[in-house]
C-alpha positions, 0 to 999 in steps of 0.5 A: 684626681690627676689631669691625665686621669681626668681627660681619660675619664671625660673622653671614655665617658663621652664615647660611652654615652655617645655610643649608647645613645647611638645604639639606642636610637639605631634600636628604636628606629629599626623597631618602628621600621619592622613595625611600619613594614610588617603593617604593610604586609598585613595591609597588603594581605587584608586587601588582597583578601577583600578584593578576591571576595568582592571582585572575583565571582568564582571565589567562594570562602573555601577556595579563598581559604586554599588560596590564602593557605597556600600563599607564598606571603603567608604570615606566622599564625596568621588569622584573617576576618572579613565583614560585610557592611552590617558587620556580619562575618563573611570570611574567617581563615581556617588558623586556629588563632583568634582575633579579639574584636568588637562592633566598636572596632568595626564603627572605628574602622568606618571612621578612620579607615585603618587601625594597628594595635598590639594584642600581646604577642599578635599584631592586629591590622584593620581596614575598611574597604569601600565599594560602590555596592557595599562597605567591607571590614578586614581584620587581620592578626599575625605575629612577625617572628622573623621581624622579632628575631632580626630585631633580637639579633640586632639587640644583642649585636648592640649590647656586645658591640657596646660593651667591646667597644666601650672596653677598647675605648677605655684602654685606648683613651687611657693608653693615648692620653698617658702617651700624650701626657708623658712630656707633661709628666717629665716637666713636673718631675724636673720642676719637682726636684728643682731647689736652691741648688739647681737653679740652672735646671732648664726644661727641654722643648721641642719644635712642635710648639704645642702647649706644653712646649709653650709652657716649658719655654715660659718657664725657662725664662722665669727660671732665668729670671729667678736665677739671676735675681738669686745670684745677685742676692747671694753675691750681695750678701757675700760681698757685704759679709766680706766688706764687714769683716774688716772693720769688725776685725779692727774693732775687735783688735782695738777693744781687745788692746783697750781691755788689756790696757792696765790703766782701764778702770774695772768698770770701763773693763766690764763695759768693754768686754760686753762690747767685745762679746757682741762684736764677736757674735756679730763677726760669728753672724757675718762669717756664718752669712758668708759661709751660706752665700759661698755654699749657694754660689758653689764656690766651695764644690770639690770632689776629693775623697776624705775620712769621715772619722778623721774629719770628725776627730778634728771637729772634736779637737775644736769643740774641746778647745772651745768647751774644755768641760764638754765630754764626747763619747766616741763610738764606731760600729765595726764592719767589713766594709767600714774602711771603704764606707768611712771615705766620701767625696767632698770639701773637707773644710766644709764637712768639718764646719758642719760636723763642728755645728753638730757638736757645738749645738749638742754641746750648748743645749746638753744638760750634763755637758756631755754627747755620744758620737757613733759612726755606723753603716746600713745598707745604703748610708753611712751614718753619724749620730750625735745625741745629747740629753736636754730639753727636746723640740715640739713638732711645730719647732721641728718643722722649722728646725733647719730655717734660717734664724730659727731657735726653740724655746730651749735656746732662751738663755743661750747665745746664737743666731739660729743659722748653724743647722742651716748651715749644716743642712746647706752643707750636706745638700751640697754633698747629696747627704742629709740631716734628721732629728729625732727623739728616741727617749725621753729628753734625748735629742738625736741628730743623725747625718746620712751620707750615701754609700 
């Protein structure tokens, strides 16, 4: 899960939980408040009836029932019972509602003065009233229809509000976090595209100096040091390779002269030829390293327009001189826009080196001294395909195919340093092109060079 999604999820969950807890607390508090308020109303009603019976001589049961029935404070489904000190019922309202009571309830009232309990949909309140002469007990039962309706309305209001504001919170949080993380996304995209070809890439930072800007500043400082170290390394390789070419050239000339001397014994000539072969290999390695260093230092970037078929023919001529027995079968796919597609921008010498290395690779590892070269196009690329038959590479070898000094198992007994394809890849990367290796058929190696149209 990405950091953006994680923050959005955590914030949204936090709001959802807190809002849910707040809604629950509000509902519980209001429910308790309703019960307390209704209990107080029942208490007032019960005490009023007892006081009317006890203190007002003119009020009898019938009159009290009439008063109770026409009271403005009349409760819904109200039922009132009044008992004397002997637990005898002395007053009962005319309502049809019933109160389930027992002597134990009245004894409990005498001891605890009041009680409040739930009986189904009814709420029952009991009170003990003590006078100088007699004791009285009152039980009153009713349903808080109005209060329960308000409680039900509050419940639905809280549920709807919870669902609505939770959804709004998730949407707003996702949008806000996404907007806040946009600089980090841009930061990530730039970092992802950094390679040895664009070490000069830097991240723009604003003056706000937030955490992302601080990271960008530190990243830019780190890239400065990496670029300097990389350039020094490449410069050292270039200088060392360049300085080594002169003594190697002298050694090659001297050995060739010694081999050409007729006075040299055959045994010594064989020894000198072996040394000459090793020196030539060393010279080839140094030239490859020099080419790589020049590519990495961008000393050879050009944007002239060249035809890829002409460069390919030049490379084929070089291969034929080096390997006269090697046969290259050439094919070009007909297309209406082929003439335009064959024209690419780049450095002719580097492209010739890349194509020559691919052809040489096909020649060295071919089992029949034959390769096929085909130029074709699709909607987006000009494709140069080079295929040959021979031993193929394993999946593990394919992963490291373009790494420096990498050689597969099929390279046993074959001279080389494992730099040819690395040079090809670096040259193509400089021209915003790429190379791909595949095995289309059994014992068939296929290299495809893709140039953007």
